[in-house]
Rosetta silent file (secondary structure, phi, psi, omega in degrees, C-alpha in Angstrom):
SEQUENCE: MNAEFAGLRAVVTGGGSGIGLATARLLAERGAAVACLDLDPTAVPAPLHGLRCDVTEDASVIESVAAAARHLDGIDILVNNAGVGATGTIGANPDDEWHRVFDVNVVGIIRVTRAALPHLRASAHAAVVNIGSIAASTGLPDRALYSATKGAVQALTLAMAADHVAEEIRVNCVNPGTADTPWVRRLLDATADPAAELAALRARQPTGRLVTADEVAAAVAYLASPLAAATTGTVLAVDGGAHGLRLRPAAPAVPGRENPSLPVNRGNP
SCORE:     score description
SCORE:     0.000 S_00000001
   1 L     0.000  136.103  172.723    9.083   20.845    9.721 S_00000001
   2 L   -65.674  118.612 -176.585   10.630   17.383    9.651 S_00000001
   3 L  -100.581   22.373  177.949   13.376   17.632    6.971 S_00000001
   4 L   -49.324  -36.574 -178.201   13.958   13.951    6.584 S_00000001
   5 L  -108.925   16.923  179.361   13.109   14.105    2.923 S_00000001
   6 L   -54.945  126.936  175.517   14.485   17.574    2.166 S_00000001
   7 L    86.101   -2.102  178.950   15.636   17.889   -1.400 S_00000001
   8 L   -97.949  149.711 -177.377   14.049   14.586   -2.438 S_00000001
   9 E  -117.141  129.303 -173.497   11.428   14.243   -5.160 S_00000001
  10 E  -126.587  142.106  172.309    8.618   11.721   -4.948 S_00000001
  11 E  -119.300  130.157 -173.649    5.913   10.395   -7.214 S_00000001
  12 E  -122.291  116.469  176.496    2.846    8.714   -5.786 S_00000001
  13 E   -85.446  148.900 -174.267    0.420    6.870   -8.016 S_00000001
  14 L    67.058   27.934 -171.812   -3.235    6.794   -6.933 S_00000001
  15 L   -83.407   13.597 -179.261   -2.326    9.911   -4.976 S_00000001
  16 L   -89.224  -10.547 -178.220   -5.763   11.554   -5.137 S_00000001
  17 L  -161.643  174.586  170.222   -7.341    9.819   -2.197 S_00000001
  18 H    55.248 -135.618 -177.139   -6.921    7.168    0.547 S_00000001
  19 H   -63.530  -41.471 -176.874   -3.505    5.669    1.193 S_00000001
  20 H   -62.074  -46.281 -178.104   -1.937    7.419   -1.745 S_00000001
  21 H   -67.744  -38.958  179.824   -3.015   10.951   -0.640 S_00000001
  22 H   -62.727  -39.568  179.740   -2.036   10.197    3.033 S_00000001
  23 H   -65.908  -46.688 -179.327    1.380    9.062    1.796 S_00000001
  24 H   -61.275  -39.227  178.818    1.889   12.065   -0.425 S_00000001
  25 H   -64.598  -42.308 -178.514    0.943   14.481    2.404 S_00000001
  26 H   -63.599  -46.973 -177.449    3.293   12.752    4.844 S_00000001
  27 H   -62.517  -36.984  176.154    6.269   12.826    2.478 S_00000001
  28 H   -69.216  -42.390  177.232    5.614   16.539    1.807 S_00000001
  29 H   -58.266  -28.055  178.439    5.298   17.311    5.497 S_00000001
  30 L   -96.240   13.331  169.191    8.738   15.720    5.889 S_00000001
  31 L   106.305   -2.887 -178.066   10.317   17.889    3.205 S_00000001
  32 L   -78.581  152.100  161.443    9.784   16.028   -0.124 S_00000001
  33 E   -88.779  129.297 -169.610    8.528   17.634   -3.318 S_00000001
  34 E  -130.046  132.644  170.674    5.618   15.408   -4.400 S_00000001
  35 E  -113.752  131.529  179.794    3.713   14.756   -7.586 S_00000001
  36 E  -105.426  123.307  175.233    0.462   12.643   -7.353 S_00000001
  37 E   -99.058  121.620 -176.929   -0.528   10.596  -10.477 S_00000001
  38 E  -154.143  159.795  173.298   -4.221    9.811  -10.441 S_00000001
  39 L   -65.501  -28.937  177.697   -7.156    9.341  -12.833 S_00000001
  40 L  -134.511   92.882 -178.490   -8.722   12.372  -11.196 S_00000001
  41 H   -83.124    8.542 -171.983   -6.028   14.744   -9.903 S_00000001
  42 H   -71.911  -23.043 -179.544   -8.424   17.579   -9.247 S_00000001
  43 H   -85.352   -4.377 -174.693   -8.739   16.680   -5.555 S_00000001
  44 L   -73.315  122.650 -177.306   -4.947   16.832   -4.976 S_00000001
  45 L   -85.357  158.175  171.574   -4.239   19.708   -2.601 S_00000001
  46 L   -70.084  151.703    2.993   -1.258   22.103   -2.612 S_00000001
  47 L   -87.877   14.504  176.263    1.617   21.849   -2.295 S_00000001
  48 L   -66.980  146.314  178.673    1.201   18.464   -3.915 S_00000001
  49 E  -104.333  115.181 -178.446    1.298   18.533   -7.718 S_00000001
  50 E   -92.211  140.482  175.785   -1.525   16.577   -9.399 S_00000001
  51 E  -137.053  140.101  177.332   -1.234   14.945  -12.810 S_00000001
  52 E   -73.420  136.462  176.790   -3.707   12.824  -14.684 S_00000001
  53 L  -151.839  131.556  173.662   -2.473    9.242  -15.258 S_00000001
  54 L  -110.405  111.089 -174.196   -4.155    6.021  -16.369 S_00000001
  55 L   -70.597  -12.159  178.278   -1.744    3.247  -15.314 S_00000001
  56 L   -84.384   -6.647  179.690   -3.350    0.823  -17.887 S_00000001
  57 L  -116.744  119.267 -176.282   -2.216    3.043  -20.812 S_00000001
  58 H   -62.417  -38.334 -179.497    1.502    3.143  -21.503 S_00000001
  59 H   -64.296  -38.847  178.062    1.313    6.443  -23.343 S_00000001
  60 H   -67.543  -41.142  178.911   -0.440    8.067  -20.420 S_00000001
  61 H   -62.972  -48.727  178.365    2.136    6.663  -18.017 S_00000001
  62 H   -53.952  -47.751  179.914    5.069    7.815  -20.064 S_00000001
  63 H   -61.650  -47.245 -172.477    3.627   11.304  -20.418 S_00000001
  64 H   -71.837  -39.004  179.505    2.643   11.762  -16.818 S_00000001
  65 H   -67.882  -37.826  178.286    5.988   10.392  -15.349 S_00000001
  66 H   -67.976  -35.364 -179.852    7.939   12.623  -17.732 S_00000001
  67 H   -66.300  -43.893  176.769    5.734   15.590  -16.702 S_00000001
  68 H   -59.197  -47.160 -179.196    6.339   14.755  -13.038 S_00000001
  69 H   -63.785  -33.641  175.206   10.111   14.550  -13.547 S_00000001
  70 H   -65.600  -45.323 -178.744   10.066   17.910  -15.318 S_00000001
  71 H   -62.089  -44.071 -176.347    8.074   19.541  -12.484 S_00000001
  72 H   -88.000  -10.554 -175.514   10.183   18.026   -9.741 S_00000001
  73 L    62.996   47.732  176.171   13.497   18.192  -11.718 S_00000001
  74 L   125.692  168.089  173.532   13.993   14.476  -11.217 S_00000001
  75 L  -135.049  126.368  177.225   12.595   11.482   -9.256 S_00000001
  76 L  -105.860  -34.422 -175.891   14.031    9.901   -6.173 S_00000001
  77 E  -131.498  132.952  175.741   11.083    8.028   -4.748 S_00000001
  78 E  -123.323  121.997  174.905    8.307    6.118   -6.432 S_00000001
  79 E  -111.213  114.517  179.350    5.278    4.824   -4.492 S_00000001
  80 E   -89.820   94.814 -177.973    3.224    2.435   -6.622 S_00000001
  81 L  -110.425  -23.082 -174.125   -0.098    2.773   -4.903 S_00000001
  82 L   -63.190  133.753 -179.103   -2.728    2.810   -7.672 S_00000001
  83 L  -167.530  168.869  179.496   -4.924   -0.206   -7.620 S_00000001
  84 L  -131.317  155.294  176.074   -8.471   -1.546   -7.838 S_00000001
  85 L   -98.324  171.603  176.960  -10.324   -4.091   -5.812 S_00000001
  86 L  -158.535  146.825  175.244  -12.268   -7.181   -6.677 S_00000001
  87 L  -125.592  163.311  177.078  -14.479   -9.605   -4.814 S_00000001
  88 E   112.107  163.925  173.888  -15.690  -13.177   -5.320 S_00000001
  89 L   -81.271 -175.414 -175.081  -14.245  -16.613   -5.726 S_00000001
  90 L   -65.246  -21.683  178.005  -12.493  -17.726   -8.898 S_00000001
  91 L   -85.692   -8.496 -171.361  -15.831  -18.377  -10.553 S_00000001
  92 L   -85.583  -14.243 -175.873  -17.313  -14.975   -9.836 S_00000001
  93 L  -125.107  130.686 -179.330  -15.321  -12.951  -12.363 S_00000001
  94 L   -70.240  168.974  179.229  -15.059  -13.473  -16.172 S_00000001
  95 H   -55.150  -37.583 -178.484  -11.686  -13.389  -17.907 S_00000001
  96 H   -64.303  -33.369  177.039  -12.063   -9.742  -18.860 S_00000001
  97 H   -70.761  -40.587  178.586  -12.285   -8.730  -15.186 S_00000001
  98 H   -58.481  -44.029 -177.690   -9.247  -10.889  -14.360 S_00000001
  99 H   -69.560  -39.759 -175.298   -7.252   -9.137  -17.143 S_00000001
 100 H   -65.435  -45.025  177.846   -8.520   -5.689  -16.074 S_00000001
 101 H   -67.208  -39.618  175.973   -7.553   -6.027  -12.406 S_00000001
 102 H   -67.335  -30.591 -178.725   -4.175   -7.564  -13.166 S_00000001
 103 H   -68.149  -37.885  175.933   -3.581   -4.726  -15.688 S_00000001
 104 H   -75.829  -57.295 -168.483   -4.068   -2.123  -12.986 S_00000001
 105 H   -75.383  -25.958 -176.408   -2.630   -3.753   -9.906 S_00000001
 106 H  -113.613  -57.737  178.712    0.370   -5.582  -11.454 S_00000001
 107 H   -65.656  -29.493  173.817    1.137   -4.320  -14.927 S_00000001
 108 H   -54.029  -43.706  176.892    0.417   -0.785  -13.773 S_00000001
 109 H   -63.213  -38.494  179.338    3.355   -1.021  -11.385 S_00000001
 110 H   -65.485  -46.782 -177.227    5.561   -2.326  -14.223 S_00000001
 111 H   -61.586  -49.081 -173.324    4.591    0.528  -16.593 S_00000001
 112 H   -67.445  -42.124 -179.958    5.114    3.278  -14.027 S_00000001
 113 H   -67.123  -40.070  178.073    8.406    1.882  -12.650 S_00000001
 114 H   -56.518  -48.367 -179.798    9.700    1.253  -16.172 S_00000001
 115 H   -64.956  -33.367 -179.780    9.022    4.912  -17.067 S_00000001
 116 H   -86.594  -10.967 -177.208   10.655    6.154  -13.869 S_00000001
 117 H   -53.936  -45.543 -179.340   13.766    4.000  -14.030 S_00000001
 118 H   -55.675  -39.346 -178.471   15.964    6.461  -15.984 S_00000001
 119 H   -73.982  -39.520  179.616   15.237    9.109  -13.265 S_00000001
 120 H   -64.600  -36.538 -179.146   15.706    6.625  -10.401 S_00000001
 121 H   -71.368  -25.860  176.838   19.081    5.561  -11.804 S_00000001
 122 L   -84.432   -2.731 -177.280   20.233    9.169  -11.797 S_00000001
 123 L   -85.916  143.786  172.769   19.197    9.590   -8.159 S_00000001
 124 L   -82.755   -9.037  175.896   21.628    9.431   -5.215 S_00000001
 125 L  -144.389   86.790 -178.763   18.756    8.062   -3.106 S_00000001
 126 E  -102.928  132.117 -177.911   16.420    5.912   -5.215 S_00000001
 127 E  -143.705  133.707  174.789   13.593    4.046   -3.523 S_00000001
 128 E  -120.880  131.508  175.775   10.481    2.240   -4.832 S_00000001
 129 E  -123.719  118.336  174.617    7.694    1.248   -2.501 S_00000001
 130 E   -91.886  142.828  174.136    4.892   -0.973   -3.758 S_00000001
 131 E   -98.659  116.262  179.496    1.548   -1.204   -1.966 S_00000001
 132 L  -101.662 -138.017  175.182    0.522   -4.792   -1.606 S_00000001
 133 L  -168.816  155.843  173.901   -1.957   -6.359    0.813 S_00000001
 134 H   -54.677  -26.028 -177.985   -2.265   -8.918    3.570 S_00000001
 135 H   -63.230  -15.559  177.087   -4.144  -10.879    0.850 S_00000001
 136 H   -68.408  -25.496 -174.623   -0.739  -11.755   -0.679 S_00000001
 137 L  -132.473    5.451 -179.118    0.007  -14.139    2.141 S_00000001
 138 L  -134.439  131.019  174.710   -3.279  -14.881    3.955 S_00000001
 139 L   -71.000  115.176  177.526   -6.258  -16.652    2.515 S_00000001
 140 L  -113.760  140.018 -179.897   -9.278  -14.349    2.616 S_00000001
 141 L   -70.225  146.585  177.732  -12.726  -15.485    1.499 S_00000001
 142 L    57.150   35.430  178.210  -14.163  -14.032   -1.654 S_00000001
 143 E  -134.667   34.563 -172.268  -10.945  -12.279   -2.661 S_00000001
 144 H   -60.864  -55.060  179.276   -9.520  -14.698   -5.187 S_00000001
 145 H   -57.930  -55.255 -177.008   -8.791  -12.182   -7.997 S_00000001
 146 H   -60.376  -39.631  179.682   -7.582   -9.439   -5.705 S_00000001
 147 H   -69.187  -34.149  176.720   -5.387  -11.813   -3.735 S_00000001
 148 H   -60.749  -41.470 -179.514   -3.847  -13.189   -6.899 S_00000001
 149 H   -66.837  -43.007 -178.038   -2.829   -9.717   -7.931 S_00000001
 150 H   -71.298  -27.065  169.717   -1.400   -8.815   -4.606 S_00000001
 151 H   -62.336  -42.159  177.945    0.502  -12.052   -4.396 S_00000001
 152 H   -62.233  -38.720 -179.441    1.997  -11.018   -7.773 S_00000001
 153 H   -62.249  -44.099  178.909    2.886   -7.607   -6.360 S_00000001
 154 H   -58.008  -52.408 -176.180    4.776   -9.270   -3.480 S_00000001
 155 H   -64.752  -41.534 -179.708    6.737  -11.562   -5.771 S_00000001
 156 H   -64.570  -34.285  177.915    7.421   -8.695   -8.250 S_00000001
 157 H   -60.719  -43.834 -178.350    8.756   -6.560   -5.413 S_00000001
 158 H   -66.681  -39.081 -177.746   11.335   -9.216   -4.532 S_00000001
 159 H   -69.420  -44.053  177.969   12.344   -9.722   -8.155 S_00000001
 160 H   -63.099  -39.009  179.599   12.684   -5.954   -8.717 S_00000001
 161 H   -62.072  -41.052  179.910   14.777   -5.592   -5.547 S_00000001
 162 H   -68.841  -39.335 -174.814   17.205   -8.269   -6.888 S_00000001
 163 H   -66.603  -37.904 -168.583   17.312   -6.824  -10.346 S_00000001
 164 H  -108.146    0.609 -177.675   18.102   -3.236   -9.197 S_00000001
 165 H   -66.391  -30.817  177.818   20.163   -3.562   -6.029 S_00000001
 166 H   -66.786  -24.141  177.389   23.371   -3.210   -8.039 S_00000001
 167 H   -85.772   -0.856 -177.277   21.989    0.094   -9.315 S_00000001
 168 L    61.589   37.150  171.113   21.402    1.216   -5.749 S_00000001
 169 E  -107.796  114.967 -178.022   17.640    1.378   -6.337 S_00000001
 170 E   -87.359  142.732 -179.895   15.899   -0.107   -3.252 S_00000001
 171 E  -132.266  119.431 -179.908   12.575   -1.832   -3.788 S_00000001
 172 E  -135.043  177.482 -178.686   10.241   -2.715   -0.873 S_00000001
 173 E  -144.320  142.984  173.298    6.556   -3.389   -0.286 S_00000001
 174 E  -111.947  129.946 -179.212    3.981   -2.551    2.330 S_00000001
 175 E  -114.840   96.471  178.058    1.181   -5.014    2.895 S_00000001
 176 E   -73.481  151.159  164.323   -1.741   -3.329    4.713 S_00000001
 177 L   -81.020 -161.366 -177.203   -4.503   -5.202    6.403 S_00000001
 178 L   -64.150  120.922 -175.856   -8.075   -4.016    5.895 S_00000001
 179 E  -110.125  153.757 -179.338   -7.701   -0.225    5.878 S_00000001
 180 L   -87.463   83.159 -177.958  -10.322    2.356    6.435 S_00000001
 181 L  -116.929  166.149  176.643  -10.294    3.844    2.860 S_00000001
 182 H   -59.274  -34.935 -177.197  -12.923    5.198    0.535 S_00000001
 183 H   -69.820  -41.841 -178.828  -12.856    1.909   -1.429 S_00000001
 184 H   -66.946  -36.941  178.466  -13.481   -0.204    1.667 S_00000001
 185 H   -69.974  -31.627  174.801  -16.313    2.103    2.695 S_00000001
 186 H   -69.044  -35.968  174.542  -17.901    1.741   -0.696 S_00000001
 187 H   -62.816  -42.148 -177.201  -17.731   -2.070   -0.397 S_00000001
 188 H   -66.147  -44.446 -178.158  -19.355   -1.836    2.981 S_00000001
 189 H   -62.246  -26.162 -178.497  -22.103    0.459    1.732 S_00000001
 190 L   -81.773   -5.179 -178.045  -22.961   -2.054   -1.015 S_00000001
 191 L   -89.051  165.943 -177.629  -23.663   -4.822    1.545 S_00000001
 192 L   -70.210  -28.733  179.195  -27.076   -5.607    3.060 S_00000001
 193 L  -137.938   88.913 -174.834  -25.816   -4.673    6.550 S_00000001
 194 H   -59.640  -39.752 -175.315  -22.795   -2.311    6.454 S_00000001
 195 H   -69.442  -33.719  175.101  -22.525   -2.037   10.209 S_00000001
 196 H   -66.533  -46.622 -176.440  -22.426   -5.857   10.640 S_00000001
 197 H   -63.324  -42.659  176.036  -19.847   -6.153    7.853 S_00000001
 198 H   -64.262  -38.959  175.033  -17.657   -3.434    9.471 S_00000001
 199 H   -59.722  -41.822  179.287  -17.843   -5.204   12.811 S_00000001
 200 H   -63.228  -42.346 -177.834  -16.712   -8.432   11.122 S_00000001
 201 H   -66.691  -38.658  175.845  -13.783   -6.702    9.426 S_00000001
 202 H   -67.109  -34.618 -176.676  -12.692   -5.174   12.732 S_00000001
 203 H   -71.393  -27.270 -175.796  -13.027   -8.468   14.560 S_00000001
 204 L   -80.197   -4.227  176.388  -10.721  -10.362   12.220 S_00000001
 205 L  -104.597  128.613 -176.557   -7.827   -8.023   13.110 S_00000001
 206 L   -53.320  -31.658  178.037   -6.201   -8.708   16.479 S_00000001
 207 L   -74.795   -8.946  179.665   -6.193   -4.986   17.289 S_00000001
 208 L    71.327   19.077  177.425   -9.946   -4.939   16.832 S_00000001
 209 L  -153.020  167.019  179.580  -10.001   -2.048   14.379 S_00000001
 210 L   -76.757  153.083  172.226   -9.240   -1.176   10.811 S_00000001
 211 E   -70.667  144.909  175.866   -5.824    0.060    9.746 S_00000001
 212 L   -93.544  157.319  173.481   -5.700    3.788    9.010 S_00000001
 213 H   -61.682  -37.626  177.942   -4.362    5.339    5.833 S_00000001
 214 H   -66.135  -29.695  178.670   -1.961    7.420    7.918 S_00000001
 215 H   -71.741  -39.029  174.342   -0.519    4.230    9.504 S_00000001
 216 H   -63.595  -44.292  178.635    0.144    2.766    6.033 S_00000001
 217 H   -57.772  -40.094 -179.411    1.673    6.076    5.004 S_00000001
 218 H   -65.913  -35.331  178.389    4.145    6.012    7.921 S_00000001
 219 H   -65.383  -44.887  179.823    5.285    2.540    6.836 S_00000001
 220 H   -60.208  -43.847 -177.485    5.854    3.780    3.278 S_00000001
 221 H   -59.847  -38.153  177.933    7.759    6.802    4.570 S_00000001
 222 H   -62.009  -46.312 -174.763   10.018    4.512    6.604 S_00000001
 223 H   -70.866  -29.577 -178.173   10.870    2.322    3.604 S_00000001
 224 H   -84.858  -14.166 -164.819   11.374    5.360    1.315 S_00000001
 225 L   -75.642  148.290  169.675   13.494    7.257    3.820 S_00000001
 226 H   -61.649  -18.578  175.214   17.311    7.663    3.499 S_00000001
 227 H   -69.628  -14.864 -179.855   17.351    6.338    7.053 S_00000001
 228 H  -110.424   42.961 -177.357   16.382    2.882    5.667 S_00000001
 229 L   -66.230  -21.347 -178.570   19.247    2.802    3.186 S_00000001
 230 L   -96.334    7.146 -175.454   20.137   -0.778    4.062 S_00000001
 231 L  -105.535  115.815  177.343   16.530   -2.071    3.586 S_00000001
 232 L  -149.333  150.838  178.860   15.559   -3.627    0.268 S_00000001
 233 L    70.229   26.326 -175.959   13.515   -6.640   -0.733 S_00000001
 234 L  -108.367  137.903  173.768   11.411   -6.258    2.502 S_00000001
 235 E  -109.867  114.576 -176.278    7.664   -6.810    2.845 S_00000001
 236 E  -106.957  115.526  179.738    6.358   -4.825    5.800 S_00000001
 237 E   -84.112  136.202  176.052    2.949   -5.824    7.081 S_00000001
 238 E  -131.499   81.338 -164.800    0.741   -3.091    8.581 S_00000001
 239 L  -138.083   16.534  178.452   -2.240   -5.208    9.445 S_00000001
 240 L    64.800   26.026  176.842   -3.016   -4.985   13.161 S_00000001
 241 L    81.899   11.166 -175.740   -1.228   -8.386   13.668 S_00000001
 242 L   -62.323  -36.694 -176.828   -3.600  -10.266   11.354 S_00000001
 243 L   -77.977  -38.263 -172.081   -0.907  -12.108    9.549 S_00000001
 244 L  -103.307  -16.478 -176.586    1.350  -13.145   12.408 S_00000001
 245 L  -100.070  138.630  171.592   -0.837  -13.375   15.498 S_00000001
 246 L  -127.873   92.981 -171.886   -3.086  -16.200   16.561 S_00000001
 247 L   -80.365  150.426  170.355   -4.755  -15.054   19.721 S_00000001
 248 L   -75.579  150.376  172.206   -6.631  -17.358   22.153 S_00000001
 249 L   -64.852  151.139 -178.599  -10.322  -16.824   22.432 S_00000001
 250 L   -64.248  134.586 -176.025  -11.300  -14.887   25.479 S_00000001
 251 L   -82.625  157.404  176.133  -11.624  -17.190   28.530 S_00000001
 252 L   -58.111  151.255  177.619  -14.668  -17.119   30.850 S_00000001
 253 L   -63.847  137.975  176.376  -14.408  -14.547   33.643 S_00000001
 254 L  -110.383  129.592  176.954  -12.647  -15.724   36.771 S_00000001
 255 L   -50.676  131.769  178.039  -13.660  -14.150   40.096 S_00000001
 256 L    82.770    1.349 -177.158  -11.001  -11.711   41.239 S_00000001
 257 L  -110.617  129.006 -174.460   -9.314  -11.505   37.914 S_00000001
 258 L   -81.256  -31.658 -176.601   -9.488   -8.136   35.943 S_00000001
 259 L  -118.563   98.820 -175.363   -8.544   -9.612   32.520 S_00000001
 260 L   -69.956  -11.662 -176.950  -10.346  -12.885   31.788 S_00000001
 261 L   -79.655  -12.462 -179.801   -8.493  -13.251   28.447 S_00000001
 262 L   -86.446  147.328  179.879   -5.253  -14.026   30.253 S_00000001
 263 L   -63.149  147.118  178.503   -4.439  -17.667   31.242 S_00000001
 264 L   -83.805  131.097 -177.572   -5.063  -18.681   34.742 S_00000001
 265 L   -85.805  110.545 -175.096   -1.999  -19.631   36.793 S_00000001
 266 L  -110.886   33.871  175.287   -2.856  -23.037   38.302 S_00000001
 267 L   144.611 -122.090 -178.576    0.558  -23.787   39.814 S_00000001
 268 L   -71.500  149.266  178.553    3.921  -23.593   38.118 S_00000001
 269 L   -67.703    0.000    0.000    4.220  -20.918   35.457 S_00000001
């Protein structure tokens, strides 16, 4: 067993499925004791410890974080993964929906971190990792509300890192591209042509495929690890190159060339 996280205690919100569950499993495989906070913790497998938590209710957050700390005998690592999606332009959602999504995706992080701070301050290795999105820095169509919340998560991460660096609490953020998660699959299933929509999502990422939950989990584990003790205030993109790469369209096939997407050498390099 990889003992990188041996003796460390981690709390993962939204740990019942998708990226949260993949992250919790990876941390446990590497030696951490892990509690998963989720609206439905019944699917959380052993040795993970599931606790019910609604991140929009302060009393629920305080109770579940305290229960996690009791079970784990402290908290060293907090992964703020709980979140909800939203589609549409700014005119597609009423005020109530804007407030609801911000309440989960942004204020939820604040509530959970606030409740965990006394335990993180007592830790010799304190790390917070927030789950953002490529939508924080890349304009995506029909994602106005979701993008606004993830932009806030990115800004909040940097502010938290500055506020708590003197307390030796590191705060970082992972920004996944479109990931193959249950939520994304539900969005696809609700479209008129799920196969075509999936192909379009794959095509907009330079790697030509969706990000996996395990790949996002690996990035979270890196930022949470004692081996990354000098890393704070960092936003790590796990997006198949979607944010930083601008690839040329494939060129027409050239006789004798195996890869037509590469530029043709017509003289000097």
